[in-house]
C-alpha positions in Angstrom: 0.0 0.0 0.0 1.3 3.4 -0.9 0.9 6.1 1.7 1.1 9.8 1.6 1.6 12.4 4.3 -0.9 15.3 4.6 1.0 18.5 4.7 -1.2 20.0 7.3 -4.0 19.1 9.6 -7.2 18.7 7.6 -9.6 18.3 10.5 -9.3 19.0 14.2 -10.5 17.1 17.2 -9.6 17.4 20.9 -7.6 14.7 22.5 -7.4 14.0 26.2 -4.5 16.4 26.3 -6.4 19.2 24.6 -4.0 19.0 21.6 -5.6 19.4 18.1 -5.0 16.3 16.0 -5.3 15.3 12.4 -8.4 13.5 11.3 -9.5 12.0 8.0 -11.6 14.6 6.0 -13.9 11.8 4.9 -14.4 9.2 7.7 -13.0 11.2 10.6 -10.5 8.6 11.8 -7.9 10.0 14.1 -4.3 10.5 12.9 -3.3 9.0 16.3 -4.6 5.6 15.2 -1.5 3.4 14.5 -0.5 3.0 10.8 -2.8 5.7 9.5 -1.5 8.0 6.8 -3.2 10.8 4.8 -2.9 12.0 1.2 -2.6 15.6 0.2 -6.4 16.0 0.4 -6.5 14.8 4.0 -8.1 11.4 3.1 -6.9 8.4 5.1 -5.4 5.4 3.4 -8.2 3.2 4.6 -10.8 5.3 2.8 -8.5 5.2 -0.2 -8.2 1.4 0.0 -12.0 1.0 0.2 -12.5 3.4 -2.7 -10.1 1.3 -4.8 -11.1 -2.2 -3.7 -14.7 -1.7 -2.6 -16.1 -4.3 -5.0 -13.7 -6.9 -3.9 -14.1 -6.1 -0.2 -17.9 -6.2 -0.4 -17.7 -9.6 -2.0 -17.0 -11.0 1.5 -20.5 -10.1 2.6 -23.6 -12.0 1.7 -27.4 -11.9 2.2 -29.7 -13.3 4.9 -30.8 -16.2 2.7 -27.2 -17.4 2.5 -26.9 -17.1 6.2 -30.1 -19.3 6.8 -28.9 -21.8 4.3 -25.5 -22.2 6.0 -26.9 -22.5 9.5 -29.5 -25.0 8.6 -27.1 -27.1 6.5 -24.7 -27.5 9.4 -27.5 -28.4 11.8 -28.8 -31.1 9.4 -25.3 -32.4 8.9 -24.8 -32.8 12.6 -28.3 -34.0 13.3 -28.8 -31.2 15.8 -32.3 -30.2 17.0 -31.0 -26.7 17.6 -29.8 -24.6 14.7 -27.6 -22.1 16.5 -26.5 -20.6 19.8 -26.8 -16.8 19.9 -24.4 -14.9 22.0 -27.0 -12.6 23.6 -25.9 -9.6 25.7 -29.3 -7.8 26.0 -27.9 -4.9 24.0 -29.5 -3.5 20.9 -27.4 -5.3 18.3 -27.8 -8.8 19.7 -31.5 -8.2 20.6 -32.1 -7.3 16.9 -30.4 -10.5 15.8 -32.5 -12.6 18.2 -35.8 -11.2 16.7 -34.5 -11.8 13.2 -33.4 -15.4 13.9 -36.9 -16.1 15.1 -38.5 -14.4 12.1 -36.3 -16.6 9.9 -37.7 -19.7 11.5 -34.4 -20.9 13.1 -34.3 -23.0 16.2 -32.3 -20.9 18.7 -30.8 -21.1 22.1 -29.2 -18.1 23.8 -26.0 -17.7 25.8 -25.2 -14.7 28.0 -21.9 -14.1 29.8 -22.4 -12.0 33.0 -19.0 -10.4 33.6 -20.0 -8.8 36.8 -20.5 -5.4 35.2 -23.4 -6.1 32.8 -26.1 -3.5 33.0 -29.0 -4.7 35.1 -31.3 -3.3 32.4 -29.5 -5.4 29.8 -29.9 -8.5 32.0 -33.6 -7.8 32.4 -33.8 -7.5 28.6 -32.3 -10.9 28.3 -34.7 -12.4 30.8 -37.9 -10.8 29.5 -37.3 -11.3 25.8 -36.2 -14.9 26.0 -39.2 -15.7 28.2 -41.5 -13.9 25.7 -40.1 -15.8 22.8 -39.9 -19.1 24.6 -36.2 -19.4 24.1 -34.0 -21.8 26.2 -31.3 -19.6 27.8 -28.3 -20.0 30.0 -26.3 -17.3 31.7 -22.7 -18.1 32.6 -20.1 -16.4 34.8 -16.4 -16.6 35.4 -15.3 -17.2 38.9 -12.3 -14.9 38.7 -13.4 -12.3 36.2 -12.1 -9.3 38.1 -8.6 -10.7 37.9 -9.2 -11.4 34.2 -10.2 -7.7 33.7 -7.1 -6.6 35.6 -4.8 -8.8 33.4 -6.6 -7.6 30.3 -6.0 -3.9 31.2 -2.4 -4.6 32.0 -1.8 -6.4 28.8 -4.1 -4.8 26.3 -5.3 -1.5 28.0 -8.8 -2.8 27.3 -11.3 -4.8 29.3 -12.9 -6.3 26.1 -10.0 -8.7 25.4 -10.3 -10.5 28.7 -14.1 -10.4 28.6 -14.3 -12.0 25.2 -11.7 -14.5 26.1 -14.0 -15.8 28.9 -17.1 -15.5 26.7 -15.7 -17.3 23.7 -14.2 -20.1 25.7 -17.3 -20.7 27.8 -19.7 -20.5 24.8 -17.6 -22.8 22.6 -17.5 -25.5 25.3 -21.2 -25.0 25.9 -22.2 -25.4 22.2 -19.9 -28.4 21.8 -21.4 -30.1 24.9 -24.9 -29.6 23.6 -24.0 -30.6 20.0 -24.9 -27.2 18.6 -22.8 -26.7 15.5 -23.1 -22.9 15.0 -22.5 -19.9 17.3 -24.0 -16.7 16.0 -22.6 -13.3 17.0 -23.8 -9.7 16.8 -20.4 -8.4 15.6 -21.1 -5.3 13.6 -19.8 -4.9 10.0 -17.4 -2.3 11.2 -15.9 -4.8 13.7 -15.9 -7.5 11.0 -13.9 -5.2 8.8 -11.4 -4.2 11.5 -11.1 -7.5 13.5 -11.6 -10.1 10.8 -10.5 -8.7 7.5 -8.0 -5.9 8.1 -4.9 -8.1 8.2 -5.8 -9.8 4.9 -6.6 -6.5 3.2 -3.2 -5.1 4.2 -1.6 -8.1 2.5 -3.7 -7.5 -0.6 -5.9 -10.5 0.0 -9.6 -9.9 -0.7 -10.8 -13.3 -1.9 -13.1 -14.9 0.7 -11.7 -18.3 -0.4 -8.3 -17.3 0.9 -9.6 -15.4 4.0 -11.8 -18.1 5.5 -9.0 -20.7 6.1 -6.9 -18.1 7.8 -9.7 -17.1 10.1 -10.4 -20.7 11.1 -6.7 -21.3 11.9 -6.6 -18.0 13.8 -9.5 -19.2 15.9 -7.8 -22.5 16.7 -4.7 -20.6 17.9 -6.8 -18.2 19.9 -8.5 -20.9 21.9 -5.5 -23.1 22.3 -3.4 -20.1 23.6 -6.0 -18.9 26.0 -8.3 -21.6 27.3 -6.5 -24.6 26.1 -9.6 -25.9 24.2 -8.8 -28.9 22.1 -8.7 -28.3 18.3 -11.4 -30.9 17.7 -13.7 -29.0 20.1 -13.1 -25.7 18.3 -13.6 -27.2 14.9 -16.9 -28.8 16.0 -18.5 -25.3 16.4 -18.5 -22.7 13.6 -18.8 -19.0 14.5 -21.0 -17.0 12.1 -21.4 -13.2 12.2 -25.0 -12.4 11.5 -24.2 -8.9 10.2 -21.9 -10.4 7.6 -25.2 -11.3 5.9 -27.3 -8.3 7.0 -26.7 -4.8 5.7 -29.1 -3.2 8.2 -28.0 0.2 9.5 -28.0 1.4 13.1 -31.3 3.3 12.4 -32.8 0.1 11.0 -31.9 -1.8 14.2 -33.5 0.8 16.4 -36.6 0.9 14.2 -37.2 -2.8 14.5 -36.7 -2.9 18.3 -39.2 0.0 18.6 -41.7 -1.7 16.4 -41.4 -5.3 17.7 -40.8 -5.0 21.4 -42.3 -3.3 24.3 -39.9 -5.3 26.5 -36.5 -4.1 25.3 -35.2 -1.0 27.1 -32.1 1.1 26.4 -29.8 0.8 29.4 -29.0 4.2 30.9 -25.8 3.2 32.8 -23.6 2.3 29.9 -21.4 4.4 27.6 -21.8 5.4 24.0 -19.9 2.4 22.6 -21.9 -0.3 24.5 -25.5 -0.9 25.2 -25.0 -3.6 27.7 -21.7 -3.2 29.6 -20.9 -0.7 32.4 -17.2 -1.3 32.7 -16.7 -0.5 29.0 -16.3 3.2 29.9 -13.5 2.3 32.3 -11.7 0.3 29.6 -12.1 3.0 27.0 -10.7 5.6 29.4 -7.6 3.5 30.1 -7.1 2.7 26.5 -7.4 6.2 25.3 -5.1 7.6 27.9 -2.5 5.0 27.7 -2.5 4.1 24.0 -3.5 7.5 22.8 -6.5 6.5 20.7 -10.0 5.2 21.3 -10.2 1.4 21.1 -13.4 1.7 19.0 -11.9 4.1 16.5 -11.2 1.7 13.7 -14.5 -0.3 13.7 -16.6 2.8 14.2 -15.0 4.6 11.3 -15.6 1.6 9.1 -19.3 2.0 9.9 -19.0 5.5 8.5 -17.2 4.2 5.3 -19.8 1.5 4.8 -22.7 4.0 5.1 -24.1 2.6 8.3 -23.3 5.6 10.5 -23.1 9.3 10.0 -19.7 10.8 10.7 -21.2 13.2 13.3 -22.7 10.3 15.2 -19.4 8.4 15.1 -17.6 11.5 16.5 -20.2 11.6 19.3 -19.8 7.9 20.1 -16.0 8.2 20.2 -15.9 10.8 22.9 -13.6 9.8 25.7 -15.5 8.9 28.9 -15.0 11.2 31.8 -13.2 9.8 34.9 -16.5 9.8 36.8 -16.8 8.4 40.4 -18.5 5.3 38.8 -15.5 4.7 36.5 -13.0 5.3 39.3 -14.9 2.9 41.5 -14.9 0.1 38.9 -11.1 0.5 38.4 -10.6 0.5 42.1 -12.6 -2.7 42.4 -10.4 -4.6 40.0 -7.2 -3.0 41.3 -6.1 -0.9 38.3 -4.8 2.6 38.9 -6.5 5.5 37.0 -4.0 6.6 34.4 -3.1 10.2 33.8 -4.2 11.8 30.6 -1.8 11.9 27.7 0.3 9.0 28.9 1.3 7.8 25.4 0.5 8.3 21.8 1.3 5.8 19.0 3.0 6.7 15.8 1.1 7.3 12.6 3.6 5.6 10.3 2.3 2.9 8.0 3.8 -0.6 7.9 5.7 -1.8 4.8 9.0 -3.5 3.7 12.7 -3.7 4.8 15.3 -6.2 5.4 16.0 -6.7 9.0 13.4 -5.5 11.5 10.1 -6.4 9.9 6.6 -5.1 9.6 3.5 -4.9 11.7 1.2 -7.8 11.0 -2.1 -7.6 12.8 -3.9 -10.9 13.2 -6.8 -12.5 11.5 -8.6 -12.7 14.8 -10.8 -15.1 16.6 -14.5 -14.7 16.4 -16.1 -12.3 19.0 -19.3 -12.0 20.6 -21.6 -9.0 20.2 -21.5 -5.9 18.2 -22.3 -4.0 21.4 -18.6 -4.3 22.4 -15.2 -4.2 20.8 -13.7 -7.5 19.5 -10.7 -9.3 20.8 -7.5 -10.1 18.9 -5.5 -13.3 18.6 -2.2 -13.6 20.5 -0.3 -14.9 17.4 -0.7 -12.4 14.6 -1.7 -15.0 12.0 -1.2 -18.3 13.8 2.0 -18.9 11.8 4.8 -20.5 13.7 8.2 -20.6 12.0 11.4 -22.6 12.8 14.4 -20.6 14.0 17.0 -19.6 11.5 20.5 -21.2 11.7 21.9 -18.0 13.2 19.2 -18.0 15.9 19.8 -21.7 16.7 23.5 -20.7 17.1 22.5 -18.0 19.6 20.6 -20.5 21.7 23.5 -23.0 21.5 25.9 -20.4 22.7 23.5 -19.3 25.5 23.9 -22.5 27.4 21.7 -22.3 30.5 20.8 -18.7 30.2 18.8 -18.3 26.9 16.5 -15.7 28.3 19.3 -13.3 29.4 21.1 -13.0 26.1 20.2 -9.3 25.7 22.8 -6.8 24.4 22.8 -3.5 26.3 23.4 -0.1 24.7 23.4 3.3 26.4 22.4 6.5 24.6 22.3 10.1 25.7 19.6 12.5 24.5 20.0 16.2 24.1 17.2 17.2 26.6 16.1 16.1 30.1 13.9 13.1 30.6 10.5 12.9 28.9 8.6 9.8 29.9 5.7 10.4 27.5 8.1 10.7 24.6 9.9 7.5 25.6 6.6 5.6 25.8 5.2 6.9 22.5 8.4 6.0 20.7 8.6 2.5 22.2 5.0 1.8 21.3 5.6 3.0 17.7 8.6 0.7 17.4 6.5 -2.3 18.7 3.7 -1.6 16.3 6.0 -1.1 13.3 8.5 -4.0 13.7 7.3 -7.6 13.8 10.7 -8.8 15.1 10.2 -6.9 18.3 6.9 -8.7 18.9 8.3 -12.2 18.5 7.7 -15.0 21.1 9.3 -18.4 21.1 7.9 -21.8 21.9 9.8 -25.0 22.4 8.2 -28.1 20.8 9.3 -31.6 20.1 10.7 -30.5 16.8 12.7 -27.7 18.4 12.1 -24.0 18.9 9.6 -22.0 16.9 8.8 -18.3 16.7 5.6 -16.4 16.1 4.2 -12.8 16.1 2.5 -12.4 19.5 1.2 -8.9 18.7 1.4 -5.8 20.9 0.2 -6.9 24.3 1.1 -6.3 27.9 2.6 -3.2 29.6 5.0 -1.2 27.6 8.6 -2.3 28.4 9.7 1.1 29.6 11.2 1.8 33.0 12.1 5.2 34.5 15.3 5.3 36.6 15.8 8.3 38.8 19.5 9.3 38.7 19.0 12.9 39.5 21.5 14.3 41.9 23.7 11.2 41.8 27.4 11.4 41.3 29.1 9.4 38.5 29.9 6.3 40.6 26.4 6.2 42.0 24.9 6.5 38.5 27.2 3.8 37.2 26.0 1.5 40.0 22.4 2.3 39.1 23.1 1.4 35.4 24.8 -1.9 36.3 21.8 -3.0 38.4 19.4 -1.8 35.7 21.0 -3.8 32.9 20.8 -6.9 35.1 17.1 -6.1 35.9 16.2 -5.5 32.3 17.8 -8.8 31.2 15.9 -10.6 34.0 12.6 -9.2 32.6 13.1 -10.8 29.2 11.3 -14.1 28.6 11.5 -16.1 25.3 8.0 -17.5 25.8 6.1 -14.6 27.4 8.1 -11.6 26.2 8.8 -8.9 25.6 12.3 -9.5 24.2 13.3 -5.9 24.4 13.4 -3.5 27.4 13.9 0.3 27.7 14.9 2.3 30.7 14.7 6.1 30.7 17.4 7.5 33.0 16.2 10.7 34.5 19.3 12.8 35.4 17.4 15.9 36.5 18.5 19.0 34.5 21.2 17.0 32.7 20.5 15.3 29.4 18.5 12.1 29.8 19.9 8.7 28.9 18.2 5.8 27.3 19.2 2.3 28.1 18.2 -0.4 25.6 18.4 -4.1 26.1 17.4 -6.3 23.1 17.6 -10.1 22.9 20.3 -11.4 20.6 17.6 -13.6 18.8 16.0 -10.4 17.4 18.8 -8.2 16.3 22.1 -8.5 14.7 24.2 -5.4 13.9 22.2 -4.5 10.8 19.0 -4.8 12.8 20.3 -2.6 15.5 21.1 0.0 12.9 17.5 -0.2 11.7 16.1 0.0 15.2 18.2 3.0 16.1 17.4 4.7 12.9 13.7 4.5 13.6 14.1 5.3 17.2 16.1 8.4 16.3 13.4 9.5 13.8 10.6 9.0 16.3 12.5 10.8 19.1 13.3 13.8 16.9 9.6 14.0 15.8 8.1 13.8 19.2 7.2 10.1 19.1 5.2 9.8 16.0 6.3 9.9 12.4 6.0 7.6 9.3 8.8 5.0 9.4 10.5 3.4 6.4 8.9 0.1 5.3 9.8 -3.3 6.6 9.2 -6.8 5.5 8.0 -9.8 7.6 10.7 -11.4 9.7 8.7 -14.6 9.8 8.4 -14.8 6.0 12.2 -14.2 5.8 12.9 -16.8 8.4 10.7 -19.4 6.7 12.7 -18.9 3.5 15.9 -20.0 5.2 16.4 -23.7 4.8 17.5 -25.6 8.0 20.5 -27.0 6.0 21.8 -23.5 5.6 23.5 -23.8 9.0 26.5 -25.4 7.3 27.0 -22.4 5.0 26.4 -19.7 7.5 28.0 -20.8 10.7 28.9 -23.6 13.0 26.1 -24.9 15.3 27.7 -23.5 18.4 30.6 -24.1 20.9 29.8 -27.3 22.6 27.2 -28.5 25.0 25.6 -26.3 27.7 27.3 -26.5 31.1 25.8 -26.8 34.5 24.6 -23.7 36.3 27.4 -24.2 38.8 30.0 -24.2 36.1 28.4 -21.1 34.5 28.7 -19.2 37.7 32.5 -19.2 37.4 32.4 -18.1 33.8 30.0 -15.2 34.2 32.6 -13.0 35.9 35.8 -13.5 33.9 38.8 -11.3 34.2 38.9 -8.4 31.8 42.2 -7.3 30.2 41.8 -4.2 28.0 44.3 -3.1 25.4 44.4 -0.4 22.7 45.6 -1.4 19.3 46.0 1.7 17.3 44.1 2.1 14.0 41.0 0.0 13.3 41.5 -3.5 11.9 39.2 -6.0 10.2 38.1 -9.2 11.9 40.4 -11.1 9.6 43.4 -9.0 10.5 42.8 -9.4 14.2 42.3 -13.2 13.9 45.6 -13.3 12.0 47.4 -11.4 14.8 45.9 -13.7 17.4 47.0 -16.8 15.5 50.5 -15.4 14.9 51.1 -14.7 18.6 49.9 -18.2 19.6 52.2 -19.7 17.0 55.2 -17.6 18.4 54.4 -19.1 21.8 54.4 -22.6 20.4 50.7 -23.1 20.7 48.6 -24.6 18.0 47.0 -21.5 16.5 43.3 -22.2 16.7 41.2 -19.0 16.5 37.4 -18.9 16.1 36.0 -15.7 14.7 32.5 -14.2 15.0 32.2 -11.2 12.8 29.1 -9.3 13.8 29.5 -6.8 11.0 29.4 -9.5 8.2 26.8 -8.8 5.6 26.6 -12.2 4.0 24.0 -14.8 5.0 20.3 -14.5 5.5 20.0 -12.4 8.7 23.1 -14.1 10.1 23.6 -12.9 13.6 27.2 -12.6 13.1 29.2 -15.3 11.2 31.3 -18.0 12.8 34.3 -19.2 11.0 37.6 -20.9 12.0 40.5 -18.7 10.9 42.8 -21.5 11.8 41.5 -24.6 13.4 43.5 -27.0 15.6 44.4 -30.1 13.6 43.2 -32.3 16.5 39.7 -31.1 16.1 39.6 -29.7 19.7 37.7 -26.5 20.4 39.6 -23.4 19.5 41.5 -22.0 22.4 40.5 -18.3 21.6 37.3 -16.9 20.2 37.3 -13.5 18.7 34.1 -11.4 18.3 34.4 -8.3 16.1 31.9 -5.5 16.5 33.4 -2.7 14.5 32.6 1.0 15.3 29.5 1.0 17.5 29.0 4.7 17.0 28.2 3.9 13.4 25.0 2.2 14.6 23.4 5.7 15.0 22.3 7.4 11.8 23.6 10.8 10.8 21.8 13.6 12.6 20.6 11.3 15.4 19.3 13.1 18.5 21.3 10.6 20.5 25.0 10.1 21.2 26.5 6.7 22.1 27.8 6.5 25.7 30.7 4.1 26.2 30.0 2.6 29.7 31.3 -0.7 31.1 28.0 -1.0 33.0 26.1 -1.2 29.7 28.7 -3.0 27.5 27.2 -4.0 24.1 29.8 -6.7 23.7 28.9 -8.7 26.8 26.4 -11.5 27.0 26.0 -13.1 30.5 26.4 -16.7 31.3 27.5 -18.1 28.0 29.0 -21.1 29.7 32.2 -21.4 27.7 35.8 -22.3 28.9 37.6 -20.6 26.0 39.1 -17.2 26.2 36.9 -14.7 24.4 38.2 -11.5 22.9 35.9 -8.7 21.7 37.0 -5.9 19.4 35.3 -2.5 19.3 36.4 0.7 17.5 36.1 3.9 19.5 37.1 7.2 18.0 39.3 5.5 15.4 41.1 3.2 17.9 40.6 -0.5 18.1 40.1 -1.7 21.7 40.4 -5.4 22.6 38.7 -6.7 25.7 40.0 -10.1 26.8 37.6 -12.2 28.9 39.5 -14.9 30.7 38.1 -17.6 32.9 40.2 -18.1 36.0 42.2 -21.1 34.6 44.1 -19.5 31.6 44.3 -16.0 33.2 47.8 -16.5 34.8 49.3 -18.0 31.6 47.9 -15.1 29.5 49.4 -12.5 31.8 52.7 -14.3 32.2 53.2 -14.5 28.4 51.8 -11.0 27.9 49.6 -12.3 25.2 47.2 -9.3 25.1 50.1 -6.9 24.9 51.8 -8.9 22.1 48.6 -8.9 20.0 48.1 -5.2 20.5 51.7 -4.4 19.5 51.4 -6.6 16.4 48.2 -4.8 15.3 49.6 -1.3 16.1 52.8 -2.1 14.1 50.7 -3.3 11.2 48.6 -0.1 11.3 51.8 2.0 11.4 53.4 0.2 8.5 50.2 0.6 6.4 50.1 4.4 7.1 51.2 6.6 4.2 
């Protein structure tokens, strides 16, 4: 998709911070919504896409006759005496669907999930209308729903995700137990467009024959990841959205309810975006304040594009709820603190295609319940799990017993004092834009796999107060922070990157980044820092250069490529006790004059070993190597011992780390032993490891020596000999 930037604000709306924001001149979608871009006329790219592909998009939708045929055919095939189970909330959308199902002659049961915050009026609607129509009904609850809500707010900044998780798991099991083959939802067409179809449309996929299998697989992943429901149970129940087959407008829904029922009443204790749930306002408030945009923004604006809702009515529905005493009380009940306004805003950059850190890929989602509330998203973006690349397997092999702590640390200094909101906006924008930063890893019988888990959970941003501290105290704080950030990394639960904003009072702030080695080689770090620099300079939101899918790239790398791009790793993992002695090796630092290539350093190491009468085995990992498909460095044996024994010295070449930052970056690289980019903890190796970094045109070698070989290295002055050889080579090469 081609995107364009509008040169100026084309419409204005007031955010929670009172700042005017750009909005689409046609549908009104906020420019704060992630991935939105505008053309010169102020039209958003979603409106443009619908204008270009409307006929193809509309082909996904059918008519009511097709809906009835599908539902009845499934019931006949399964021999069920009930055609469908309607997820019935008592709100306007699902009440309309219930009346229409009866009018169509379908045999219906209804299922209501009482999350503890359902409007009493909505529950009375359920009771009265099902009794009037003679419908068998069940209301289910979740024993620990308050904790579910808390976890949902912490992970998604929305109550809807956790609520729908409970609803869909309970209703799927209920339908399966009763042998009912179809669940019917009241998901609106706007929600269908946003939650079901948006991922496919961004990939240029509009054919329902391609979309349907992806949705089914996404639903399997959703239930397995959340409730652990067996695939055969999920497959036995199909979820059908009634409004996929009905083009009725909001006015049409209200008209039928007014005409057909004296029993249905509009709840007066819910917000604009829900006609059944009271806690919805609390969830919307949290999401708007902490994510920077309304969580109903996308589906509601799709209702405008589809002609189901006037823009003015959509604007009214998307007003941010006030922090009323009722909202505060609900948040207090579930234990979530009321967020301050203007906490974070996402970037407006659109996803697209680059080599190393890949693109946003929102999931084809699991089916959701009722158009009266927002829909949930799948944990894995499209259910696709991809084996690790050879380079990634190499990283895990080197990690030994500490695979989760293999995060490289980098310390940057900004130009201005600390700005927490800017740090959070920039971090969220990076997560939304780069698929690699959203990866999670699962270990199965066939080995490790990776998948896109989406953007979930609290933002991985800490604030460290170093104001008023002297240099040694700040260094101690940084040392502890690096260890803490590494400990927060989890391969299975994520996130695999961590940020810490170091507040130094009136002094320029510092930003500490820790990113797991599985996600980023040197090239990827350059891309990450390029985008972070652009976001920081632009206040946290700016269109970013395109990226391509990491998972597609990884899937293209054949497992056999390991032989071409590196050795599998240095030996078996050691015990934790053995690792404890290797984690704190002795460091010997030497300066070696002008910069040198990895090959030249390896040659100097081999020559010094040969001078001492040792067999010159040197293993080289060149992190700056460009060959190989996303090779995280490249292992090679410069000179291998003839006996086949492990190389006595391993050399890792990092080049000039200052070159990681783009020209004109608002950051400067800070060289600090407390946040040493070259160090990975607990690798569990006995060999001497040397790392080479260029600082201000001078090559520095750091020798990491386990206790055993330390004495011999010092006695033979091996580090100094290597440094003298490299310096002499640099001097002789000088003009």
